[in-house]
MDAnalysis code that builds the backbone (N, CA, C; Angstrom):
import MDAnalysis as mda
import numpy as np

u = mda.Universe.empty(684, n_residues=228, atom_resindex=np.repeat(np.arange(228), 3), trajectory=True)
u.add_TopologyAttr("name", ["N", "CA", "C"] * 228)
u.add_TopologyAttr("resid", np.arange(1, 229))
u.add_TopologyAttr("resname", ["MET", "GLY", "GLY", "TYR", "PHE", "ALA", "TRP", "PRO", "GLY", "LYS", "ASN", "SER", "SER", "ILE", "LYS", "ILE", "GLU", "ARG", "ILE", "CYS", "SER", "LEU", "SER", "CYS", "LYS", "GLU", "TYR", "CYS", "ASN", "ASN", "GLU", "LYS", "ASN", "MET", "PRO", "TYR", "SER", "PHE", "ASN", "ASP", "LEU", "LEU", "GLN", "ASN", "LEU", "LYS", "ASN", "ALA", "ASN", "LYS", "ASP", "ASP", "SER", "ASN", "ILE", "ALA", "ILE", "THR", "LYS", "PRO", "ALA", "LEU", "LEU", "LYS", "SER", "LEU", "ASP", "ALA", "LEU", "ALA", "LEU", "ASN", "ASN", "GLU", "ILE", "LEU", "SER", "LYS", "PRO", "PHE", "GLY", "LYS", "VAL", "THR", "ILE", "TYR", "CYS", "CYS", "VAL", "GLU", "GLN", "LYS", "PRO", "CYS", "GLN", "GLU", "THR", "SER", "GLU", "ASN", "VAL", "THR", "TRP", "ASP", "ALA", "VAL", "ASN", "GLU", "LEU", "LYS", "MET", "GLU", "LEU", "VAL", "ASN", "LEU", "ASP", "LYS", "ASP", "LEU", "ASN", "ASP", "TRP", "GLN", "LYS", "GLN", "MET", "THR", "ALA", "LEU", "HIS", "LYS", "TYR", "PRO", "ASP", "ASN", "LEU", "THR", "LEU", "LEU", "LYS", "GLU", "ILE", "PHE", "LEU", "LEU", "GLU", "GLN", "GLU", "LEU", "LEU", "GLU", "LEU", "GLN", "SER", "MET", "THR", "LYS", "GLN", "LEU", "ASN", "ASN", "SER", "THR", "ASN", "PHE", "CYS", "SER", "GLN", "GLN", "GLU", "VAL", "LYS", "CYS", "PHE", "MET", "GLU", "MET", "GLU", "LYS", "GLN", "ILE", "GLU", "SER", "GLU", "LEU", "VAL", "LYS", "ARG", "LYS", "LYS", "LEU", "LEU", "LYS", "GLN", "ILE", "VAL", "LEU", "VAL", "LEU", "LYS", "ASP", "ALA", "VAL", "ASN", "PRO", "SER", "ASN", "MET", "ASN", "GLU", "PHE", "LEU", "VAL", "CYS", "ILE", "TYR", "ASP", "THR", "ILE", "LEU", "LEU", "SER", "HIS", "MET", "THR", "PHE", "TYR"])
u.atoms.positions = np.array([
    [0.833, -1.036, 0.106],
    [0.198, 0.102, -0.090],
    [0.676, 1.364, -0.434],
    [1.066, 1.986, -0.318],
    [1.474, 3.411, -1.443],
    [0.554, 4.280, -0.033],
    [1.927, 5.002, -0.030],
    [1.837, 6.045, 1.357],
    [0.474, 6.910, 0.342],
    [-0.336, 7.360, 1.150],
    [-1.657, 8.303, 1.120],
    [-0.586, 10.138, 0.749],
    [-0.371, 10.487, 1.682],
    [0.026, 11.741, 1.427],
    [1.026, 12.238, 1.520],
    [1.355, 13.170, 0.385],
    [3.119, 13.822, 0.742],
    [3.099, 15.326, 0.571],
    [3.949, 15.477, 2.347],
    [3.331, 16.603, 2.874],
    [5.499, 16.921, 2.883],
    [5.222, 18.691, 1.967],
    [6.585, 18.812, 1.846],
    [6.872, 19.961, 2.903],
    [7.609, 19.960, 3.048],
    [8.439, 20.987, 4.513],
    [8.591, 20.116, 5.686],
    [9.038, 20.778, 6.843],
    [9.638, 20.084, 7.719],
    [8.262, 20.598, 9.351],
    [9.102, 19.036, 9.878],
    [7.537, 18.387, 10.651],
    [7.415, 19.706, 11.489],
    [5.663, 19.649, 12.114],
    [5.501, 20.542, 12.444],
    [3.625, 19.548, 13.126],
    [3.626, 20.135, 14.425],
    [2.496, 19.835, 14.938],
    [0.920, 19.361, 13.818],
    [1.540, 20.706, 13.790],
    [-0.470, 21.145, 13.057],
    [-0.221, 20.184, 11.375],
    [1.180, 19.956, 11.088],
    [0.924, 19.518, 9.846],
    [0.653, 18.024, 9.998],
    [1.816, 18.139, 10.762],
    [2.225, 15.842, 11.570],
    [-0.066, 15.706, 11.212],
    [-0.573, 16.840, 12.356],
    [-1.952, 15.911, 13.205],
    [-2.958, 16.367, 11.343],
    [-2.557, 17.189, 11.280],
    [-3.604, 17.445, 9.820],
    [-3.439, 16.237, 8.355],
    [-2.258, 15.508, 9.145],
    [-1.581, 14.310, 7.907],
    [-2.603, 13.062, 8.684],
    [-2.220, 12.968, 9.908],
    [-2.878, 12.096, 10.494],
    [-4.471, 12.206, 9.968],
    [-4.230, 13.682, 10.498],
    [-6.749, 13.861, 9.975],
    [-6.603, 13.256, 8.951],
    [-6.416, 13.260, 8.066],
    [-6.161, 13.548, 6.604],
    [-6.871, 11.710, 5.761],
    [-5.038, 10.973, 6.396],
    [-5.004, 9.666, 6.265],
    [-5.897, 8.540, 6.506],
    [-6.171, 8.625, 8.626],
    [-6.637, 7.811, 9.004],
    [-8.399, 8.344, 8.094],
    [-8.858, 8.470, 7.839],
    [-10.113, 9.147, 7.650],
    [-10.025, 8.234, 5.799],
    [-8.909, 8.858, 5.773],
    [-9.162, 8.009, 4.238],
    [-9.208, 6.298, 4.029],
    [-8.527, 5.908, 4.921],
    [-8.138, 4.503, 4.640],
    [-9.127, 4.015, 5.778],
    [-10.098, 4.759, 6.452],
    [-10.514, 4.327, 6.558],
    [-12.369, 3.844, 5.341],
    [-12.426, 4.647, 5.143],
    [-13.090, 4.804, 3.726],
    [-12.412, 4.070, 2.679],
    [-11.369, 4.056, 2.472],
    [-11.327, 2.940, 1.339],
    [-10.653, 1.625, 1.488],
    [-10.441, 1.496, 2.651],
    [-9.988, -0.258, 3.037],
    [-10.988, -1.179, 3.816],
    [-12.842, -1.683, 2.557],
    [-13.736, -2.394, 2.356],
    [-14.410, -1.841, 3.575],
    [-14.675, -1.176, 4.250],
    [-15.092, -0.973, 5.676],
    [-14.529, -1.968, 6.853],
    [-13.530, -1.642, 6.908],
    [-13.553, -2.960, 7.312],
    [-12.404, -2.220, 9.159],
    [-13.358, -3.266, 10.109],
    [-12.325, -2.172, 11.860],
    [-10.914, -2.214, 11.773],
    [-10.815, -1.004, 12.507],
    [-10.009, -1.294, 13.191],
    [-8.953, -0.373, 14.152],
    [-8.284, -1.137, 15.037],
    [-7.913, -0.719, 16.229],
    [-6.738, 0.233, 16.159],
    [-6.687, 1.269, 17.745],
    [-5.637, 1.690, 17.348],
    [-3.881, 1.167, 16.549],
    [-4.389, 0.535, 17.367],
    [-3.236, 0.200, 16.620],
    [-2.378, -0.408, 15.351],
    [-3.605, -1.013, 14.895],
    [-3.534, -1.569, 13.748],
    [-3.310, 0.060, 12.197],
    [-4.753, 1.119, 13.051],
    [-4.642, 1.979, 11.782],
    [-3.262, 2.677, 12.999],
    [-1.746, 3.111, 13.767],
    [-0.727, 3.113, 13.785],
    [0.271, 2.683, 13.171],
    [0.298, 1.708, 12.838],
    [1.388, 0.287, 12.297],
    [0.845, 0.682, 10.695],
    [-0.625, 1.213, 10.140],
    [-0.354, 0.893, 9.032],
    [-0.011, 1.878, 8.899],
    [-0.351, 3.235, 9.123],
    [-0.494, 4.397, 8.182],
    [1.352, 4.854, 8.341],
    [2.459, 3.923, 9.579],
    [3.361, 3.769, 9.523],
    [4.046, 3.678, 8.364],
    [3.864, 2.054, 8.041],
    [4.267, 1.577, 6.852],
    [3.518, 1.751, 5.242],
    [2.892, 3.372, 5.427],
    [2.081, 3.624, 4.236],
    [2.716, 4.480, 4.417],
    [2.491, 5.144, 4.493],
    [4.934, 6.673, 4.824],
    [5.295, 6.292, 5.345],
    [5.899, 4.659, 5.501],
    [8.146, 5.096, 6.253],
    [9.099, 5.215, 4.883],
    [8.239, 5.913, 3.455],
    [9.132, 5.501, 2.551],
    [9.590, 7.585, 2.225],
    [8.315, 8.346, 3.369],
    [8.531, 9.301, 3.451],
    [9.474, 10.111, 5.283],
    [10.115, 10.995, 4.123],
    [11.478, 10.994, 5.930],
    [9.986, 12.666, 6.507],
    [9.970, 12.923, 5.092],
    [8.778, 13.869, 5.839],
    [7.901, 13.824, 6.626],
    [7.029, 13.057, 6.910],
    [5.814, 12.712, 7.509],
    [6.713, 11.054, 8.813],
    [5.964, 11.799, 10.265],
    [6.320, 10.998, 10.839],
    [5.041, 10.991, 12.276],
    [4.698, 9.598, 11.959],
    [3.061, 9.854, 12.078],
    [3.554, 9.142, 14.437],
    [3.114, 10.069, 15.458],
    [3.054, 9.033, 16.633],
    [2.433, 8.743, 17.235],
    [2.429, 8.703, 18.518],
    [0.628, 7.710, 18.726],
    [-0.381, 9.262, 19.651],
    [0.420, 10.544, 20.015],
    [-0.377, 12.068, 20.277],
    [-1.247, 11.955, 19.295],
    [-0.642, 12.205, 18.147],
    [-0.926, 12.665, 16.839],
    [-2.648, 12.353, 16.118],
    [-1.681, 10.716, 16.417],
    [-2.718, 10.381, 16.175],
    [-4.548, 9.826, 16.548],
    [-3.941, 9.368, 17.567],
    [-4.318, 9.634, 19.168],
    [-5.863, 11.407, 19.083],
    [-5.335, 11.862, 18.372],
    [-5.884, 13.416, 18.843],
    [-6.648, 14.066, 17.713],
    [-6.038, 13.520, 15.920],
    [-6.399, 13.198, 14.726],
    [-8.362, 12.230, 14.941],
    [-8.277, 10.742, 14.835],
    [-9.175, 9.877, 15.878],
    [-9.832, 10.849, 16.693],
    [-9.067, 11.067, 17.358],
    [-10.658, 11.489, 18.053],
    [-11.846, 12.876, 17.917],
    [-10.455, 13.586, 16.990],
    [-11.701, 14.426, 16.328],
    [-12.520, 14.642, 15.540],
    [-12.349, 13.317, 14.060],
    [-13.021, 12.772, 13.242],
    [-13.897, 12.141, 13.951],
    [-14.507, 10.990, 14.801],
    [-15.059, 10.347, 15.665],
    [-16.154, 11.671, 15.760],
    [-14.927, 12.666, 16.793],
    [-16.631, 14.284, 17.136],
    [-17.147, 14.695, 15.839],
    [-16.939, 14.911, 14.920],
    [-17.590, 15.765, 13.415],
    [-18.183, 14.057, 12.959],
    [-18.447, 13.501, 12.928],
    [-18.605, 12.418, 13.458],
    [-18.491, 11.560, 11.201],
    [-17.125, 11.998, 10.820],
    [-16.614, 11.212, 10.095],
    [-15.756, 10.177, 9.802],
    [-16.069, 9.502, 10.861],
    [-15.414, 7.999, 11.340],
    [-16.879, 7.672, 12.553],
    [-16.553, 6.387, 13.711],
    [-17.463, 5.857, 14.225],
    [-15.966, 5.369, 14.569],
    [-16.789, 5.773, 16.159],
    [-16.037, 5.110, 17.198],
    [-16.894, 3.985, 18.414],
    [-15.906, 3.265, 18.608],
    [-17.008, 2.211, 19.539],
    [-15.930, 1.711, 20.401],
    [-15.842, 1.934, 21.955],
    [-14.479, 1.073, 23.171],
    [-14.978, 0.127, 22.583],
    [-13.751, -1.074, 23.237],
    [-14.906, -2.580, 24.057],
    [-13.352, -3.301, 24.860],
    [-14.182, -2.783, 26.091],
    [-13.406, -2.409, 27.161],
    [-11.918, -1.644, 26.829],
    [-10.878, -1.999, 26.439],
    [-9.318, -1.366, 27.177],
    [-9.303, -0.948, 26.127],
    [-9.344, -1.908, 24.611],
    [-9.572, -1.247, 23.016],
    [-10.392, -0.747, 22.449],
    [-10.114, 0.917, 21.470],
    [-11.146, 1.180, 21.103],
    [-10.827, 0.896, 19.048],
    [-11.931, 0.865, 18.100],
    [-12.213, -0.237, 17.942],
    [-12.847, 1.588, 16.093],
    [-11.946, 1.658, 15.678],
    [-12.334, 2.587, 14.429],
    [-12.870, 2.219, 13.407],
    [-13.699, 3.074, 12.254],
    [-14.069, 2.212, 10.786],
    [-15.182, 3.423, 10.648],
    [-15.561, 3.424, 9.102],
    [-16.598, 4.307, 8.164],
    [-17.492, 4.415, 9.108],
    [-17.879, 5.524, 8.590],
    [-19.700, 5.796, 8.507],
    [-20.107, 5.365, 7.643],
    [-21.323, 4.851, 7.751],
    [-21.754, 4.187, 6.965],
    [-22.636, 4.994, 5.718],
    [-22.873, 5.271, 4.460],
    [-23.613, 5.871, 3.865],
    [-24.521, 5.306, 4.005],
    [-25.290, 6.683, 3.555],
    [-27.374, 6.512, 3.586],
    [-27.298, 6.901, 1.951],
    [-28.394, 5.639, 1.440],
    [-28.831, 6.125, 0.712],
    [-29.152, 7.329, -0.333],
    [-29.201, 8.124, -1.215],
    [-29.620, 9.354, -1.597],
    [-31.646, 9.230, -1.480],
    [-32.589, 9.489, -0.783],
    [-33.183, 9.199, -1.248],
    [-34.571, 10.564, -2.631],
    [-35.190, 9.438, -2.643],
    [-35.584, 10.483, -3.736],
    [-36.236, 11.600, -2.870],
    [-36.801, 12.445, -3.603],
    [-37.131, 13.492, -3.125],
    [-38.488, 14.135, -4.733],
    [-39.813, 14.727, -4.931],
    [-40.402, 14.933, -5.153],
    [-40.016, 15.836, -6.681],
    [-39.005, 16.737, -6.307],
    [-37.709, 17.555, -6.662],
    [-37.100, 16.368, -8.374],
    [-36.916, 15.482, -7.315],
    [-35.450, 14.574, -8.416],
    [-36.835, 13.905, -9.106],
    [-38.067, 13.900, -8.865],
    [-38.991, 12.360, -10.515],
    [-38.855, 13.658, -11.213],
    [-39.600, 12.823, -11.979],
    [-39.265, 13.294, -13.901],
    [-40.798, 12.374, -14.132],
    [-41.280, 12.802, -15.478],
    [-42.516, 11.978, -16.293],
    [-42.140, 11.412, -16.628],
    [-40.352, 11.879, -17.085],
    [-40.279, 10.840, -18.023],
    [-39.457, 8.950, -16.900],
    [-39.749, 9.058, -15.532],
    [-39.209, 8.062, -14.958],
    [-40.682, 7.771, -14.581],
    [-41.798, 8.585, -14.407],
    [-43.478, 8.476, -14.298],
    [-43.907, 7.129, -15.552],
    [-43.326, 7.674, -16.190],
    [-43.798, 6.761, -17.693],
    [-43.335, 5.097, -17.735],
    [-41.837, 5.692, -17.137],
    [-40.947, 4.228, -17.264],
    [-41.138, 3.373, -16.657],
    [-42.073, 3.873, -15.281],
    [-42.096, 3.004, -14.459],
    [-43.743, 2.730, -14.466],
    [-45.006, 3.667, -14.844],
    [-45.825, 2.696, -15.711],
    [-46.053, 1.268, -16.396],
    [-45.187, 2.261, -17.639],
    [-45.247, 0.979, -18.109],
    [-44.308, -1.024, -17.626],
    [-42.955, -0.492, -17.294],
    [-42.924, -1.610, -16.447],
    [-43.996, -1.668, -15.694],
    [-44.955, -1.622, -15.453],
    [-46.122, -2.178, -14.144],
    [-46.863, -2.658, -15.411],
    [-47.484, -2.420, -15.920],
    [-48.328, -2.557, -17.575],
    [-47.457, -4.227, -17.944],
    [-45.831, -3.484, -18.254],
    [-45.461, -5.946, -18.835],
    [-45.835, -6.554, -17.587],
    [-45.119, -5.843, -16.259],
    [-45.503, -6.901, -15.072],
    [-47.059, -7.247, -14.853],
    [-47.644, -6.215, -15.331],
    [-50.012, -7.495, -15.335],
    [-49.430, -8.032, -15.900],
    [-49.693, -7.809, -17.928],
    [-49.409, -8.224, -18.696],
    [-48.594, -10.535, -18.406],
    [-47.519, -9.813, -17.523],
    [-46.848, -11.024, -17.468],
    [-48.013, -11.888, -16.364],
    [-48.302, -11.156, -15.121],
    [-48.673, -11.969, -14.241],
    [-50.399, -12.976, -15.121],
    [-50.878, -11.981, -15.495],
    [-52.471, -12.306, -16.549],
    [-51.655, -13.465, -17.363],
    [-50.693, -13.703, -17.741],
    [-49.651, -14.907, -18.963],
    [-49.909, -16.084, -18.053],
    [-49.248, -15.937, -16.437],
    [-49.613, -17.030, -16.091],
    [-50.065, -17.928, -15.664],
    [-51.149, -16.404, -15.400],
    [-52.466, -17.480, -14.610],
    [-53.363, -18.225, -15.604],
    [-53.215, -17.748, -16.617],
    [-53.006, -18.501, -17.667],
    [-53.156, -19.391, -18.279],
    [-51.376, -19.810, -18.116],
    [-50.526, -21.015, -18.097],
    [-51.585, -22.442, -16.627],
    [-51.408, -21.174, -15.870],
    [-51.936, -21.731, -14.738],
    [-52.578, -22.781, -14.547],
    [-53.973, -21.460, -15.494],
    [-55.337, -22.567, -14.451],
    [-55.625, -23.449, -16.175],
    [-54.673, -23.788, -17.563],
    [-54.891, -24.460, -18.237],
    [-53.925, -25.743, -17.356],
    [-52.386, -25.390, -17.020],
    [-52.347, -26.989, -16.253],
    [-52.817, -27.643, -15.342],
    [-54.206, -26.397, -14.451],
    [-55.044, -28.042, -13.938],
    [-56.110, -28.038, -14.819],
    [-56.066, -27.781, -15.091],
    [-57.499, -28.488, -16.792],
    [-57.574, -30.321, -16.756],
    [-55.934, -30.331, -17.135],
    [-55.248, -31.767, -17.330],
    [-55.195, -32.082, -15.797],
    [-55.329, -33.633, -15.756],
    [-55.673, -34.648, -14.832],
    [-54.153, -35.493, -14.663],
    [-54.510, -35.115, -13.182],
    [-54.007, -35.341, -11.813],
    [-52.429, -37.038, -12.623],
    [-51.325, -36.818, -11.982],
    [-50.565, -37.545, -12.400],
    [-51.613, -39.511, -11.939],
    [-51.912, -39.215, -10.765],
    [-52.046, -40.972, -10.578],
    [-53.280, -41.442, -11.677],
    [-53.616, -40.034, -11.623],
    [-55.150, -40.261, -13.270],
    [-54.395, -40.983, -14.274],
    [-52.601, -40.066, -15.045],
    [-52.378, -39.903, -15.801],
    [-52.146, -41.979, -16.408],
    [-51.970, -42.090, -14.989],
    [-51.210, -43.873, -14.437],
    [-51.931, -44.648, -15.009],
    [-53.144, -44.591, -14.773],
    [-54.192, -45.292, -14.603],
    [-54.246, -45.425, -15.866],
    [-54.478, -44.453, -16.788],
    [-55.424, -44.208, -18.884],
    [-53.548, -44.325, -19.056],
    [-52.295, -44.464, -18.497],
    [-51.139, -44.872, -19.574],
    [-51.765, -46.218, -19.607],
    [-52.170, -46.937, -18.212],
    [-52.158, -48.654, -17.501],
    [-53.659, -49.211, -18.415],
    [-54.173, -48.730, -18.961],
    [-55.483, -49.283, -19.879],
    [-55.112, -49.431, -21.144],
    [-54.563, -47.421, -21.591],
    [-53.890, -48.632, -23.215],
    [-52.601, -49.172, -24.154],
    [-52.008, -49.282, -22.261],
    [-51.126, -49.953, -22.593],
    [-51.407, -51.553, -22.586],
    [-52.419, -51.723, -22.166],
    [-53.144, -53.476, -22.198],
    [-53.576, -53.109, -22.911],
    [-54.133, -52.657, -23.714],
    [-56.225, -52.104, -25.581],
    [-54.632, -52.445, -26.287],
    [-53.144, -52.014, -26.349],
    [-52.221, -52.150, -27.050],
    [-51.833, -53.815, -26.369],
    [-51.399, -54.157, -25.693],
    [-51.809, -55.322, -26.171],
    [-52.684, -56.867, -26.624],
    [-53.261, -56.380, -26.327],
    [-54.836, -57.351, -26.856],
    [-54.771, -56.359, -28.023],
    [-54.408, -55.390, -29.288],
    [-54.142, -55.027, -30.540],
    [-53.388, -56.549, -30.981],
    [-52.016, -56.091, -30.645],
    [-50.850, -56.401, -30.634],
    [-51.701, -58.847, -31.093],
    [-51.967, -58.318, -29.831],
    [-52.440, -60.216, -29.917],
    [-53.717, -60.462, -30.945],
    [-54.214, -59.406, -31.228],
    [-55.550, -59.471, -32.767],
    [-54.392, -59.882, -33.867],
    [-52.812, -58.978, -33.690],
    [-52.945, -58.545, -35.284],
    [-51.074, -59.512, -35.377],
    [-51.057, -60.437, -34.119],
    [-50.110, -61.542, -34.127],
    [-51.380, -62.971, -34.746],
    [-52.685, -63.532, -34.895],
    [-53.037, -64.603, -34.456],
    [-53.952, -63.580, -35.831],
    [-53.643, -62.373, -36.466],
    [-54.805, -63.146, -38.205],
    [-53.533, -62.926, -38.489],
    [-51.849, -62.606, -38.490],
    [-50.979, -63.020, -39.189],
    [-50.084, -64.187, -39.197],
    [-51.354, -64.739, -38.199],
    [-50.644, -66.496, -38.053],
    [-52.063, -66.990, -38.464],
    [-52.991, -66.626, -38.944],
    [-53.984, -66.690, -39.474],
    [-53.978, -67.879, -41.638],
    [-54.426, -68.855, -41.695],
    [-54.355, -69.672, -43.021],
    [-55.675, -69.084, -44.279],
    [-56.719, -69.044, -43.534],
    [-58.149, -68.570, -43.379],
    [-58.144, -66.854, -44.118],
    [-58.336, -66.667, -45.466],
    [-57.299, -65.486, -46.474],
    [-58.768, -65.750, -47.633],
    [-59.251, -64.586, -47.505],
    [-60.559, -64.825, -48.362],
    [-59.301, -64.614, -49.941],
    [-60.332, -64.903, -50.592],
    [-59.070, -65.264, -51.783],
    [-59.398, -63.593, -52.817],
    [-59.167, -62.841, -53.771],
    [-59.245, -61.443, -54.561],
    [-60.673, -62.038, -55.483],
    [-60.902, -63.274, -55.413],
    [-62.809, -63.805, -55.986],
    [-63.750, -63.165, -55.524],
    [-63.721, -63.937, -53.405],
    [-64.000, -63.697, -52.986],
    [-64.590, -62.884, -52.417],
    [-63.441, -61.824, -52.241],
    [-63.942, -60.119, -51.811],
    [-64.723, -59.471, -53.243],
    [-64.325, -59.388, -54.665],
    [-64.665, -59.493, -55.415],
    [-66.778, -59.601, -55.244],
    [-66.588, -61.130, -55.454],
    [-67.875, -61.717, -55.569],
    [-68.328, -60.613, -53.797],
    [-68.220, -60.105, -53.147],
    [-69.048, -59.536, -51.501],
    [-69.547, -58.365, -52.060],
    [-67.707, -57.438, -53.058],
    [-68.431, -55.920, -52.551],
    [-69.171, -55.786, -53.999],
    [-69.405, -57.035, -54.804],
    [-70.586, -56.622, -55.929],
    [-72.237, -56.866, -55.787],
    [-71.699, -57.938, -54.577],
    [-72.876, -58.233, -53.323],
    [-73.302, -56.974, -52.339],
    [-72.726, -55.974, -51.743],
    [-73.075, -55.003, -51.240],
    [-73.707, -53.563, -51.478],
    [-72.435, -54.004, -53.166],
    [-73.505, -52.857, -54.402],
    [-74.723, -53.139, -54.565],
    [-74.891, -54.314, -55.022],
    [-76.525, -54.728, -55.459],
    [-77.548, -54.053, -54.440],
    [-77.157, -54.645, -52.963],
    [-77.985, -54.728, -51.415],
    [-77.894, -53.354, -51.484],
    [-77.481, -52.381, -52.061],
    [-77.298, -51.972, -51.132],
    [-78.513, -50.373, -53.048],
    [-78.377, -51.149, -53.742],
    [-79.088, -51.145, -54.322],
    [-81.434, -50.919, -54.873],
    [-80.855, -52.267, -54.089],
    [-81.990, -52.035, -54.141],
    [-82.491, -51.680, -53.048],
    [-81.767, -51.238, -52.114],
    [-82.425, -51.354, -50.587],
    [-83.075, -48.852, -51.195],
    [-82.091, -48.779, -51.592],
    [-82.457, -47.271, -51.897],
    [-83.929, -47.524, -53.036],
    [-84.434, -48.807, -53.865],
    [-85.439, -48.733, -54.648],
    [-86.615, -49.496, -53.656],
    [-86.654, -49.619, -52.882],
    [-87.118, -50.150, -51.720],
    [-87.452, -48.943, -50.964],
    [-86.632, -47.931, -50.129],
    [-87.984, -46.583, -49.885],
    [-87.856, -46.752, -50.849],
    [-87.646, -46.085, -51.475],
    [-88.573, -45.011, -52.895],
    [-90.823, -46.275, -53.435],
    [-90.355, -47.363, -52.916],
    [-91.254, -47.451, -53.139],
    [-92.519, -47.586, -51.910],
    [-92.200, -48.214, -51.019],
    [-92.201, -46.912, -49.268],
    [-93.008, -45.689, -49.082],
    [-92.145, -44.962, -49.724],
    [-92.416, -43.583, -49.512],
    [-94.169, -43.377, -50.424],
    [-93.876, -44.494, -52.370],
    [-94.748, -43.904, -52.379],
    [-96.080, -44.508, -51.747],
    [-96.071, -45.880, -51.271],
    [-97.188, -46.825, -51.206],
    [-97.820, -45.845, -49.870],
    [-97.531, -45.163, -48.455],
    [-97.693, -44.280, -47.559],
    [-98.459, -43.396, -48.976],
    [-98.447, -42.851, -49.077],
    [-98.636, -41.427, -50.024],
    [-100.662, -41.965, -51.142],
    [-100.118, -43.082, -50.942],
    [-101.522, -43.379, -51.962],
    [-102.119, -43.981, -50.790],
    [-101.870, -44.903, -49.323],
    [-102.203, -44.584, -47.719],
    [-103.475, -43.915, -47.333],
    [-101.979, -42.639, -47.197],
    [-102.233, -40.624, -46.483],
    [-104.160, -40.839, -47.955],
    [-103.791, -41.170, -49.005],
    [-104.748, -39.973, -50.182],
    [-106.310, -41.130, -49.847],
    [-106.247, -42.203, -49.646],
    [-106.730, -43.630, -49.804],
    [-107.627, -43.882, -47.472],
    [-107.015, -43.355, -47.269],
    [-108.029, -43.544, -46.842],
    [-107.795, -42.646, -45.107],
    [-106.632, -41.243, -45.835],
    [-106.753, -40.511, -44.928],
    [-107.006, -40.674, -43.696],
    [-106.153, -41.495, -42.856],
    [-105.953, -41.180, -41.268],
    [-105.549, -40.086, -40.468],
    [-106.648, -40.284, -39.433],
    [-105.709, -38.770, -38.338],
    [-104.244, -38.405, -38.516],
    [-103.688, -39.783, -37.928],
    [-102.572, -39.723, -37.421],
    [-101.765, -40.891, -38.264],
    [-100.828, -40.842, -38.861],
    [-100.463, -41.458, -40.120],
    [-99.388, -42.221, -39.261],
    [-98.440, -41.915, -38.424],
    [-98.376, -42.945, -37.833],
    [-98.563, -43.671, -37.128],
    [-99.617, -43.218, -36.644],
    [-100.117, -44.489, -35.368],
    [-100.827, -45.769, -36.966],
    [-101.389, -45.188, -37.663],
    [-101.462, -45.835, -38.142],
    [-101.182, -47.143, -39.105],
    [-99.417, -46.043, -39.111],
    [-98.357, -47.425, -40.396],
    [-98.321, -48.622, -38.980],
    [-98.130, -48.029, -37.838],
    [-98.094, -48.924, -36.878],
    [-99.402, -50.375, -37.018],
    [-99.934, -49.369, -37.110],
    [-101.328, -50.792, -36.766],
    [-101.277, -52.326, -38.014],
    [-100.822, -51.335, -39.098],
    [-100.880, -51.832, -41.153],
    [-99.648, -53.165, -40.362],
    [-98.448, -52.906, -39.763],
    [-97.413, -53.212, -39.148],
    [-97.604, -54.513, -38.727],
    [-97.802, -54.730, -37.601],
    [-98.836, -55.103, -36.242],
    [-99.344, -55.868, -37.181],
    [-100.535, -55.617, -38.321],
    [-101.219, -56.318, -37.954],
    [-100.518, -58.059, -39.654],
    [-100.169, -56.943, -40.691],
    [-98.542, -57.425, -41.059],
    [-97.815, -59.513, -40.430],
    [-97.649, -58.441, -38.876],
    [-96.208, -59.154, -38.198],
    [-96.877, -60.289, -37.681],
    [-98.302, -59.740, -37.451],
    [-99.002, -61.336, -36.600],
    [-99.840, -62.239, -37.701],
    [-100.093, -61.414, -38.776],
    [-100.306, -62.795, -39.508],
    [-99.338, -63.109, -40.432],
    [-98.260, -62.594, -40.279],
    [-97.130, -63.523, -40.946],
    [-96.665, -64.836, -39.704],
    [-96.652, -64.237, -38.819],
    [-96.519, -65.325, -37.399],
    [-97.252, -66.680, -37.025],
    [-98.303, -66.792, -38.158],
    [-99.654, -67.360, -37.909],
    [-100.211, -67.977, -38.968],
    [-99.333, -68.007, -40.232],
    [-98.524, -68.616, -40.627],
    [-98.333, -69.446, -40.761],
    [-96.898, -69.432, -40.332],
    [-95.875, -69.723, -39.514],
    [-96.151, -71.015, -39.053],
])
C-alpha cells in the first residue's frame, strides 16, 4: 500500500495532525469498510508513509486526529473494554424527492407496471390451463389401460398374421358386388315405401299417419307369425 499524502516541508505538530486526520479518514473509508484498532491504524499508516522522511506518524497526533474525526462524525469509534475500534461512517442512500422525479421516470415505471401485469395474466392463464389436465395418478391409470389395449391389439394382429383362413380376391370382389346390389335394392324399396305411404294417405286419410302405419305393421307381423 503506497503512501497516502506526501507533505513537503519540515515536521510540525499542525502538519502531522493534519496528515494523520486526512490519512485516517481516507484509510478507514477505502479499506473495504473494515474496523481497525488504534494500534492497527498506527502501524498501517507508518508502513504507508515509511518512504517519506517528512512524515512521522506519532501516537499523540494520531489519537488526537481520531478523536476529532469521531467527534465530527467523519468516522465511527466504539470502545470494547480497553480497546477502541474505528471504522468508516456508513453512507445512507440518497432518497428520491418529488424534485428528483421526472415525468419520464413516472412513465417508465407505468410501462414496467403494465408489462408486469401482462406477465402475471399470462402466468395465470398457463396455471389455469395446467389445472385442466388430469393429475398424475389419473394419467398413470389411463396409461395402464392404453397399454393393455395395445397388448390386445398386438395379440389380435399376431393371430391374424398367423391365420391361413384368407379370402381370395375373387371372394372379395363377389362380396363387394353383393354389397352394391343390396344398397341399390334398398334405395328402390325406400322409394317404393314412400309411394305406398302417399297412396294410403290419399285413400284412407287417417288422423294420425304414424299410428296407422304402426297398426298395419302389427297386422302384417301377426299374420306372418300365424302363417308359420
